[in-house]
C-alpha positions in Angstrom: 50.5 65.9 147.4 48.6 62.4 145.9 48.0 64.8 142.7 52.5 64.2 142.4 52.3 60.6 143.3 50.3 60.1 140.3 51.6 62.3 137.9 55.4 60.6 139.5 53.4 57.2 138.5 52.1 58.1 135.2 55.5 59.0 134.0 57.1 56.0 135.8 55.2 53.6 133.5 55.8 51.5 131.1 53.9 52.4 128.1 53.4 50.1 124.8 52.8 50.9 121.2 54.4 50.4 117.7 56.6 52.8 115.6 56.7 52.1 111.5 60.2 52.6 110.3 59.3 51.7 106.7 57.1 49.9 104.9 58.7 46.3 105.9 59.7 47.4 109.3 57.6 48.1 112.3 59.3 48.2 116.0 57.6 47.2 118.9 58.2 49.8 121.9 58.3 49.6 125.5 59.3 53.1 126.6 61.4 53.3 129.4 62.5 56.7 132.1 64.6 59.1 132.0 66.9 56.8 134.4 67.1 54.5 131.8 68.2 56.6 128.9 70.6 58.6 130.8 72.6 55.0 131.7 72.3 53.7 127.9 73.9 57.0 127.3 76.6 56.6 129.9 77.3 52.8 128.3 77.2 54.5 125.0 79.9 57.2 126.2 81.9 54.4 127.4 82.0 53.1 124.2 83.0 56.2 121.9 85.5 56.9 124.5 87.3 53.5 123.1 86.8 55.3 119.7 88.1 58.2 120.3 91.4 59.6 118.4 94.7 59.4 119.9 95.9 62.8 121.7 99.0 64.8 119.7 101.6 67.0 121.7 102.1 70.4 120.3 103.2 73.5 121.5 100.6 75.3 123.1 99.1 78.1 121.5 99.5 82.1 122.3 95.9 82.1 124.4 96.7 78.9 126.8 100.5 80.9 127.9 98.6 83.4 128.8 96.0 81.6 130.5 98.6 79.5 132.1 100.7 83.0 133.1 97.4 84.0 134.8 97.2 81.4 136.6 100.5 81.9 138.2 102.7 80.1 136.3 106.1 81.0 135.3 107.6 80.1 131.8 110.8 80.1 131.2 110.2 79.3 127.2 107.5 79.9 125.1 107.3 76.6 123.7 104.9 74.9 126.1 104.1 71.5 125.2 100.3 70.7 125.7 98.3 67.4 124.7 95.4 68.1 123.0 93.4 66.4 119.8 93.9 67.7 115.9 90.5 68.6 116.1 90.7 69.0 112.1 91.4 66.3 111.5 89.1 63.9 109.7 89.7 61.0 112.0 88.1 63.5 114.9 85.4 64.6 112.8 84.9 61.0 111.8 84.4 60.4 116.0 82.0 63.9 116.3 79.9 62.5 113.5 79.7 59.3 115.0 79.4 60.2 118.5 76.0 62.3 117.4 74.6 59.8 115.3 74.8 57.3 118.4 73.3 59.5 120.8 70.3 60.7 118.3 69.2 56.9 117.9 70.0 56.0 121.3 66.9 57.9 122.3 65.0 55.7 120.0 66.8 52.5 120.2 66.4 52.5 124.3 62.5 52.2 124.0 62.3 49.6 121.3 61.2 46.6 123.0 64.1 43.6 122.1 62.3 40.7 124.0 59.7 41.0 121.9 58.1 37.6 120.4 57.4 38.1 117.0 55.1 34.8 117.3 58.4 32.5 116.1 60.3 31.0 118.6 63.2 33.9 118.9 62.9 37.3 120.1 63.5 40.8 118.2 67.2 40.8 119.4 68.1 37.5 117.9 66.8 37.7 114.4 68.2 41.4 114.4 71.4 39.4 115.3 72.3 41.5 118.2 74.0 40.5 120.8 72.1 40.1 123.8 68.9 41.8 124.5 70.9 44.9 125.9 72.7 45.1 123.1 71.8 49.1 122.5 74.9 50.0 120.5 74.4 47.2 118.4 70.6 47.9 117.9 72.0 51.8 117.2 74.3 51.2 114.3 71.4 48.8 113.0 69.3 52.2 112.5 72.3 53.7 111.5 72.5 51.5 108.4 68.4 52.1 107.6 69.8 55.3 106.5 67.0 57.3 107.7 66.1 60.8 107.1 65.9 63.5 110.0 62.6 64.7 109.9 61.3 60.4 109.7 64.0 60.2 112.9 62.2 63.3 114.3 58.2 61.5 113.5 59.7 58.6 115.2 60.4 60.3 118.4 57.2 62.1 118.1 55.7 58.9 118.4 57.3 57.5 120.9 56.8 60.6 122.7 53.1 60.3 122.5 53.2 56.5 123.7 55.0 58.0 126.3 52.1 60.5 127.1 49.4 57.3 126.6 47.3 55.1 128.5 48.4 52.0 126.8 49.4 49.2 129.3 49.7 46.6 126.4 51.0 46.3 123.0 46.7 45.2 122.4 45.3 48.5 124.2 47.6 50.0 121.7 46.0 48.0 118.8 42.9 48.8 119.8 42.8 52.5 119.9 44.4 52.2 116.6 41.4 49.8 115.5 39.3 51.9 116.5 40.7 55.2 115.3 41.1 54.0 111.7 37.3 52.7 111.8 36.0 56.8 113.2 37.7 58.0 110.1 35.7 55.7 107.9 32.7 56.6 109.1 
């Protein structure tokens, strides 16, 4: 039982570090639990639901009519209207692409420390011109604008995973471990 509690404690503790996005941008990371990520994804889905293309009425395909008959419905006509999205329209395809990109970036954004003090009078969220320190969707959109390659996104996610599995309880511990690692390479 004690082993289980210790492993749960490690998973629930926030870990700290940095991830380098490019030569000019390094982001502070404070890891969060899976519940926080799930809540952020729920909020993202609510945001995306507002952008869903309009539903359209169309004549039901033969497969749908057969399913309805198998369920016991008596159809007097073969022209039954169903409401559905036009899944071949550019509007729907654009929605799918945006949805997939935002979901991918949310896994990164939820771990970025927007309250991080960069030594100025503003926190990171203010410097990024986000609406608040909880504006994860705005942060996702900002990250999308960086137009990062897929392999770089994987590397960022791997770095975040490394930080989650580490013992860095603050940024100073991360910096110290990084410095010690660099000193070992120089010797």
